[in-house]
VOLO-932902 format. One record per residue: residue number from 0; residue in three letters; x, y, z of N, C-alpha, C in turn. Coordinates in nm, 2 decimals. Example, Ala and Ser with C-alpha at 12.3 -4.5 7.8 and 13.67 -1.06 7.14 Angstrom:
BEGIN
R     n   res       nX       nY       nZ      caX      caY      caZ       cX       cY       cZ
R     0   Ala     1.32    -0.57     0.78     1.23    -0.45     0.78     1.32    -0.33     0.78
R     1   Ser     1.28    -0.22     0.71     1.37    -0.11     0.71     1.29     0.00     0.79
END
This chain:
BEGIN
R     n   res       nX       nY       nZ      caX      caY      caZ       cX       cY       cZ
R     0   Unk     2.16    -0.16     0.38     2.07    -0.27     0.40     1.93    -0.22     0.38
R     1   Unk     1.85    -0.29     0.31     1.71    -0.25     0.29     1.62    -0.30     0.40
R     2   Unk     1.53    -0.21     0.43     1.43    -0.25     0.54     1.30    -0.31     0.47
R     3   Unk     1.30    -0.32     0.34     1.19    -0.38     0.27     1.16    -0.52     0.31
R     4   Unk     1.04    -0.55     0.35     1.01    -0.69     0.38     0.97    -0.76     0.26
R     5   Unk     1.02    -0.89     0.24     0.97    -0.97     0.13     0.82    -0.97     0.13
R     6   Unk     0.76    -0.98     0.01     0.62    -0.97    -0.01     0.55    -1.08     0.08
R     7   Unk     0.60    -1.20     0.08     0.54    -1.31     0.16     0.54    -1.28     0.31
R     8   Unk     0.66    -1.22     0.36     0.66    -1.18     0.50     0.57    -1.07     0.52
R     9   Unk     0.56    -0.97     0.43     0.47    -0.86     0.45     0.33    -0.91     0.47
R    10   Unk     0.29    -1.01     0.40     0.15    -1.06     0.40     0.12    -1.16     0.51
R    11   Unk     0.22    -1.22     0.56     0.20    -1.32     0.67     0.22    -1.26     0.81
R    12   Unk     0.28    -1.15     0.82     0.30    -1.08     0.95     0.23    -0.95     0.95
R    13   Unk     0.22    -0.89     1.06     0.16    -0.76     1.08     0.25    -0.65     1.01
R    14   Unk     0.19    -0.55     0.96     0.26    -0.43     0.91     0.24    -0.32     1.01
R    15   Unk     0.34    -0.25     1.04     0.33    -0.14     1.13     0.34    -0.01     1.05
R    16   Unk     0.23     0.06     1.05     0.22     0.19     0.98     0.28     0.30     1.07
R    17   Unk     0.38     0.37     1.03     0.44     0.47     1.12     0.34     0.57     1.16
R    18   Unk     0.36     0.62     1.28     0.27     0.72     1.34     0.30     0.86     1.30
R    19   Unk     0.20     0.94     1.30     0.23     1.09     1.28     0.26     1.14     1.42
R    20   Unk     0.29     1.27     1.42     0.32     1.33     1.55     0.20     1.32     1.65
R    21   Unk     0.22     1.27     1.76     0.12     1.25     1.87     0.02     1.14     1.84
R    22   Unk     0.05     1.05     1.74    -0.04     0.94     1.71     0.03     0.81     1.74
R    23   Unk    -0.05     0.71     1.78     0.01     0.58     1.80     0.04     0.51     1.66
R    24   Unk     0.14     0.42     1.66     0.16     0.34     1.54     0.05     0.24     1.52
R    25   Unk     0.02     0.21     1.40    -0.09     0.11     1.37    -0.03    -0.02     1.33
R    26   Unk    -0.07    -0.13     1.40    -0.03    -0.26     1.36    -0.14    -0.32     1.28
R    27   Unk    -0.11    -0.35     1.15    -0.22    -0.40     1.06    -0.18    -0.53     1.00
R    28   Unk    -0.28    -0.61     0.97    -0.27    -0.74     0.90    -0.33    -0.71     0.76
R    29   Unk    -0.25    -0.72     0.65    -0.30    -0.68     0.52    -0.28    -0.80     0.43
R    30   Unk    -0.39    -0.88     0.42    -0.38    -1.00     0.34    -0.51    -1.03     0.25
R    31   Unk    -0.59    -0.93     0.23    -0.71    -0.95     0.15    -0.69    -0.90     0.01
R    32   Unk    -0.71    -0.98    -0.09    -0.69    -0.95    -0.22    -0.59    -1.04    -0.29
R    33   Unk    -0.51    -1.00    -0.38    -0.49    -0.86    -0.42    -0.57    -0.83    -0.55
R    34   Unk    -0.58    -0.70    -0.57    -0.62    -0.65    -0.70    -0.49    -0.58    -0.76
R    35   Unk    -0.48    -0.58    -0.89    -0.36    -0.52    -0.95    -0.40    -0.39    -1.01
R    36   Unk    -0.32    -0.28    -0.98    -0.34    -0.15    -1.02    -0.21    -0.09    -1.07
R    37   Unk    -0.21     0.01    -1.16    -0.10     0.07    -1.21    -0.09     0.21    -1.14
R    38   Unk     0.03     0.24    -1.08     0.05     0.37    -1.02     0.19     0.42    -1.07
R    39   Unk     0.19     0.53    -1.13     0.32     0.59    -1.18     0.39     0.51    -1.28
R    40   Unk     0.32     0.43    -1.36     0.38     0.35    -1.46     0.42     0.21    -1.42
R    41   Unk     0.40     0.17    -1.29     0.44     0.04    -1.24     0.31    -0.03    -1.19
R    42   Unk     0.31    -0.16    -1.21     0.20    -0.24    -1.16     0.22    -0.27    -1.01
R    43   Unk     0.11    -0.27    -0.93     0.12    -0.29    -0.79     0.01    -0.39    -0.76
R    44   Unk     0.04    -0.49    -0.67    -0.06    -0.58    -0.61    -0.11    -0.51    -0.48
R    45   Unk    -0.24    -0.48    -0.47    -0.30    -0.41    -0.36    -0.38    -0.50    -0.27
R    46   Unk    -0.35    -0.50    -0.15    -0.41    -0.58    -0.04    -0.48    -0.48     0.06
R    47   Unk    -0.60    -0.52     0.11    -0.66    -0.44     0.21    -0.62    -0.50     0.35
R    48   Unk    -0.64    -0.41     0.45    -0.59    -0.44     0.59    -0.71    -0.46     0.68
R    49   Unk    -0.68    -0.52     0.79    -0.79    -0.56     0.89    -0.85    -0.44     0.96
R    50   Unk    -0.80    -0.32     0.94    -0.87    -0.20     1.00    -0.99    -0.16     0.91
R    51   Unk    -1.00    -0.23     0.80    -1.12    -0.20     0.71    -1.10    -0.07     0.63
R    52   Unk    -0.99     0.00     0.65    -0.97     0.14     0.59    -0.85     0.15     0.51
R    53   Unk    -0.74     0.07     0.54    -0.61     0.09     0.48    -0.58    -0.01     0.37
R    54   Unk    -0.49     0.02     0.28    -0.44    -0.08     0.18    -0.29    -0.07     0.18
R    55   Unk    -0.23    -0.18     0.13    -0.09    -0.19     0.11    -0.07    -0.22    -0.04
R    56   Unk     0.01    -0.14    -0.11     0.03    -0.15    -0.25     0.18    -0.20    -0.27
R    57   Unk     0.20    -0.32    -0.32     0.33    -0.38    -0.33     0.37    -0.39    -0.48
R    58   Unk     0.48    -0.32    -0.52     0.52    -0.32    -0.66     0.54    -0.47    -0.70
R    59   Unk     0.50    -0.49    -0.82     0.51    -0.63    -0.88     0.65    -0.65    -0.93
R    60   Unk     0.70    -0.77    -0.92     0.83    -0.81    -0.97     0.84    -0.78    -1.12
R    61   Unk     0.95    -0.72    -1.16     0.96    -0.69    -1.30     0.93    -0.55    -1.34
R    62   Unk     0.87    -0.47    -1.25     0.84    -0.33    -1.27     0.96    -0.25    -1.22
R    63   Unk     0.96    -0.13    -1.27     1.07    -0.04    -1.23     1.07     0.00    -1.08
R    64   Unk     0.95     0.00    -1.03     0.94     0.04    -0.88     0.97    -0.08    -0.79
R    65   Unk     0.98    -0.20    -0.84     1.01    -0.32    -0.76     1.16    -0.31    -0.71
R    66   Unk     1.18    -0.34    -0.59     1.10    -0.37    -0.47     1.06    -0.25    -0.40
R    67   Unk     0.93    -0.23    -0.38     0.88    -0.11    -0.31     0.74    -0.14    -0.26
R    68   Unk     0.70    -0.08    -0.15     0.56    -0.09    -0.11     0.51     0.04    -0.04
R    69   Unk     0.38     0.06    -0.05     0.32     0.18     0.01     0.21     0.13     0.10
R    70   Unk     0.19     0.20     0.22     0.07     0.18     0.30    -0.01     0.31     0.29
R    71   Unk    -0.13     0.30     0.25    -0.22     0.41     0.23    -0.34     0.41     0.33
R    72   Unk    -0.35     0.51     0.41    -0.46     0.51     0.51    -0.53     0.64     0.50
R    73   Unk    -0.67     0.64     0.50    -0.74     0.76     0.49    -0.72     0.85     0.61
R    74   Unk    -0.71     0.98     0.59    -0.69     1.08     0.69    -0.75     1.21     0.66
R    75   Unk    -0.86     1.25     0.72    -0.92     1.37     0.69    -0.98     1.37     0.55
R    76   Unk    -0.95     1.47     0.47    -0.99     1.47     0.33    -0.90     1.40     0.23
R    77   Unk    -0.78     1.36     0.29    -0.68     1.30     0.20    -0.64     1.16     0.26
R    78   Unk    -0.51     1.13     0.24    -0.45     1.01     0.29    -0.32     1.03     0.36
R    79   Unk    -0.29     0.93     0.44    -0.15     0.93     0.50    -0.08     0.82     0.42
R    80   Unk     0.03     0.85     0.37     0.10     0.77     0.27     0.24     0.74     0.32
R    81   Unk     0.28     0.61     0.33     0.41     0.58     0.37     0.47     0.48     0.27
R    82   Unk     0.59     0.49     0.23     0.65     0.40     0.14     0.79     0.36     0.17
R    83   Unk     0.83     0.24     0.13     0.97     0.20     0.16     1.01     0.10     0.05
R    84   Unk     1.14     0.10     0.02     1.19     0.00    -0.07     1.31     0.05    -0.15
R    85   Unk     1.36    -0.04    -0.24     1.48    -0.01    -0.31     1.46     0.00    -0.46
R    86   Unk     1.33     0.01    -0.50     1.30     0.02    -0.64     1.36     0.15    -0.71
R    87   Unk     1.35     0.16    -0.84     1.39     0.28    -0.91     1.33     0.41    -0.85
R    88   Unk     1.41     0.50    -0.81     1.36     0.62    -0.74     1.26     0.70    -0.82
R    89   Unk     1.28     0.72    -0.95     1.19     0.79    -1.03     1.05     0.72    -1.04
R    90   Unk     1.06     0.59    -1.05     0.93     0.51    -1.06     0.86     0.52    -0.92
R    91   Unk     0.93     0.51    -0.82     0.87     0.51    -0.68     0.81     0.65    -0.65
R    92   Unk     0.88     0.75    -0.69     0.83     0.89    -0.68     0.70     0.91    -0.76
R    93   Unk     0.70     0.86    -0.88     0.58     0.87    -0.97     0.46     0.80    -0.91
R    94   Unk     0.48     0.68    -0.85     0.37     0.61    -0.78     0.33     0.69    -0.66
R    95   Unk     0.43     0.74    -0.58     0.40     0.82    -0.46     0.31     0.94    -0.50
R    96   Unk     0.35     1.01    -0.60     0.27     1.13    -0.64     0.13     1.09    -0.68
R    97   Unk     0.11     0.98    -0.75    -0.03     0.94    -0.78    -0.11     0.90    -0.66
R    98   Unk    -0.05     0.82    -0.57    -0.12     0.77    -0.45    -0.15     0.89    -0.36
R    99   Unk    -0.06     0.99    -0.35    -0.07     1.10    -0.26    -0.20     1.19    -0.30
R   100   Unk    -0.25     1.17    -0.42    -0.37     1.25    -0.46    -0.50     1.17    -0.43
R   101   Unk    -0.48     1.05    -0.37    -0.60     0.98    -0.34    -0.69     1.05    -0.23
R   102   Unk    -0.82     1.02    -0.24    -0.91     1.06    -0.14    -0.95     0.94    -0.05
R   103   Unk    -1.01     0.96     0.06    -1.06     0.84     0.14    -1.15     0.76     0.05
R   104   Unk    -1.23     0.82    -0.03    -1.32     0.74    -0.12    -1.24     0.65    -0.21
R   105   Unk    -1.13     0.70    -0.27    -1.05     0.62    -0.36    -0.99     0.49    -0.28
R   106   Unk    -0.95     0.51    -0.16    -0.90     0.40    -0.08    -1.01     0.30    -0.05
R   107   Unk    -1.13     0.35    -0.01    -1.25     0.27     0.01    -1.28     0.18    -0.11
R   108   Unk    -1.27     0.24    -0.23    -1.30     0.16    -0.35    -1.20     0.05    -0.36
R   109   Unk    -1.07     0.07    -0.33    -0.97    -0.04    -0.33    -1.00    -0.14    -0.23
R   110   Unk    -1.04    -0.10    -0.11    -1.08    -0.20    -0.01    -1.19    -0.29    -0.06
R   111   Unk    -1.29    -0.23    -0.12    -1.41    -0.30    -0.17    -1.37    -0.40    -0.28
R   112   Unk    -1.28    -0.35    -0.37    -1.23    -0.44    -0.48    -1.15    -0.56    -0.42
R   113   Unk    -1.07    -0.54    -0.32    -1.00    -0.65    -0.26    -1.09    -0.75    -0.20
R   114   Unk    -1.19    -0.70    -0.13    -1.29    -0.79    -0.07    -1.37    -0.87    -0.17
R   115   Unk    -1.39    -0.82    -0.29    -1.46    -0.89    -0.40    -1.37    -1.01    -0.44
R   116   Unk    -1.24    -1.00    -0.44    -1.15    -1.11    -0.47    -1.16    -1.22    -0.37
R   117   Unk    -1.17    -1.18    -0.24    -1.18    -1.28    -0.13    -1.32    -1.35    -0.14
R   118   Unk    -1.42    -1.27    -0.18    -1.56    -1.33    -0.19    -1.57    -1.42    -0.31
R   119   Unk    -1.49    -1.39    -0.41    -1.50    -1.47    -0.54    -1.45    -1.60    -0.52
END
């Protein structure tokens, strides 16, 4: 059984970002955007979250990674990355590899881009 939330449920309800060792879980509302970006050869709809720092990248239907989503949160000089879904393993790993190289500035640029969609 998949633990992947349908995209509509993901956007209408809070997302819980798993905690690292000794850290509390984060409950986030991620519904600003989306902007579409390609990661690892699959298109993702990217939404920013109410913490003003994090994004959720949801694989678009029809891509090899679908159904899959990632939560990306800045952490130190890099990011904390969590993903879940039943999409093609190679496609999901390729997207993970690309997102895992993000810096906090890369995530901030995505947050700004999603807010432009809302403002538009």
